[in-house]
C-alpha angles and dihedrals in degrees: 000000000000126000090254093055093053097045106037142332119265116269114234116229130212125227090266093054093252116135111252114254098034111116099177114127121252118229130198117230092253090048092051093046091050092048091051091047092053092047094050094045091048092047097041104026094139120021137155114217128190119207150121119277114242134171094015112189132176114210123213087248090064095251117132121221123194146144129237116213142176132179094293112022148029131217124194118224140186130198117197120228096255092054094044091055092056098053117121093212134034112247118232137185111272093026113135108223146166114226128192121207147100129290118236140159129244106219094193090067101025091238138116127233142172120248102218116222097172138009132199137163116270095257134327090275093062090051093049090048091053090049093049093047090051092046092053092047094052091042090056090053090057097245091131097045113136091226090064093060120102130215117253117244113254095228114006117203094207127026122196118208124199110196146099111305094214103048131093091251096079091045090053093049094048092045092051093046090051091052097048107031121335112233136174108268128198115196121204105196116220143159110264097198141016133040113346095012095112093049091050093049093049091046090052094053091047091045093055089050091052093058108110120226114253095024129127090269111055117238113239119244091202136024129209119194106195143175135160126248126291145137122301089262091052091053094042094107088070090056093057116113093233091060095043093049093048091051092048091050096049113121088197113078108256135206118200115210105172122155125330130321094276093049119096127187132176092253088066090067095047096046123091091236134012120215120199092222137007090253090054089052089059090050091053092047099061136018123236107276095213093050090048092051090049093052091046091052091047091049092049091049091051091049090050093049091049092049092051091049090051093050092049091051092048091049092052090049091052092050092049091050090048091054090053096056119103118238116246091235090064090060090050093049092048092049092048089051091054091050092050090049093051091047092051092050092048090053092049090049092053094050091049090051092050092049091050093049091048090053092049089049092052092050092048092047090054092059095047116114092199114038096203093053092046091048091051094048094045093043088056093049091045092053090049091049092047090052092048091048092047091050091048093049093045091049090049092048091047090051094048091044090054090050090049091050091050093050090044091054091050093049091044090055089053095047120111087230089077089055089052090051089059093060102271123124132216116227115206135173125243090278092055095252115143115250109224104183139026093240089070092062120088125192110270094023116145113240138187115213110197120203127182092267101037151322129284123199117225142171123227117241131197090223096246101085135034110276116256118249112267113259093215126060123238114275115240121245110293122227106279094210135033126233111290119250110261121235119261094220 
C-alpha cells in the first residue's frame, strides 16, 4: 500500500482546481475589498475618536494626513482640504484631540482610516494646558519682556488696522476714531479664525513693517490688531507662535484688541499695549481733539499772562533804577564846589605867607645897623620869596585848573546835552520835568521838546483830531554855554 492509501483517500479536483464538494463563493481581491469597505462604513458611519495626533502632514493639495494613537493602537486619518480650512485651531503633533468622522478603508493599501469631518481638543483643560506651555516657552525666550515694549505715539498720522474687513470691529474702530480725532487709517484684511488665519495675521503685521517711509503708501505710526469676542477655539489664531513672534518683532508700536475684556491671548503679552476691546484700542490710539484744543488754549493763556506779569515787573525795575541814578548836574555842582574850596584855601595861604614875610622883614629891619643896606638885603629876599610864592601859587592853580577841566570833561560826557547833539530830543511837561513814558501824556497836555539848539512848545494829541495850537510860543535858542569861570589871579 502506498502512503496515501494508509493516511487518506485522494481528493478529486474540478477543472478549476477547486476541491470537489466545497460550495463557498470565490471573491476577487477587488470584490472582497469593496465588501469590507461597505461593511466598515455601514457599521462605523459616524464615530468620535479620542487620541494623540502623530505624523501630521499637509499635502500640496491642501489635504491633511495624520494618525491618532493611544497606548496600544494607531488609527490613520485624513482631513480633506475644505474641512481643514474651516478648523478653528491648527492641529499639531502631540495634541490630544477628539475627531468626528466616518471610518472607511483604503483598498490601495489594504488599510482602514477615518475621514475626519471635525476636530477639537480633548477638553478645555487640554487646550489651556497647551496655551500655558506655549506661554512659558515664549516667556523664556524674552518675547514678553517689559523692556521690549515701545511707547505709543501721542498723535499718530497713520494707523494700520489688522482685522476682518466685514465684521463690526472695523466699523467700531473707525467710528471711535472719527469721534475723537480723525486719522488716516489703512486696513489690512485678514481671516481672524480658521485655517490660514494665523499666517494672514502675521503676514499683515510684517507687511505693515515693510512699508518704507516716504513711499506711495504711507507707513503707519501705530498698528491695531483686533477681533471681536468668541470662544477660546475661535480666538486660537492669536495664540499661534507665528502671530506672537510677528507682534513682538514689530518696529511699529502695536495695540492688541482681541476679544472682550475677560479674554486673554498670547498676542496680548507680546504687544506694546493691550486694549480690553477694539473700541478701547481706538481710544488709546488718539486723544480727544476738543479736549486737546481746550488744553492748548489754556496753556497759551497761561503763557501770555505770565509774559505780561514778567514785562510789568521788568518795567517797574527799570523805573526804580532810573530814580536811583544821580543827575549829571550834581556832579558838576560838586566839582565846582571843590574848585571854589581849593581856590579859597590857596588865597588864604598866600595872604598868610605875605604876612609872615612882612613880619620877618620888620624884625630884620629893626636889627639893621644901616637902614639902606638892610632895606636892600631884605628887599632882595622879599622879591625872591615873592617870586617863589607866585610860582607855587601858579603851579597849584594850574594843577587845580587841570583837575577841574578833567572833571568838567567827564561831566560833560555824561550830560544829556550830548544826547541831544546826536539827534535825540528831551520831552518835558509845563513844569520842566522830563516825561519818561507815553502813559504819562494825556491829550491836550502842554509839552516842551528840547533839541540841541533850542526848545519847541507842543501840545499832545490823541491821534484822532488835529492838534490844538500851542498856547505858548517857542522859546528862542538858549545860550549853549555858560559864563566861563574867571581866573583867580
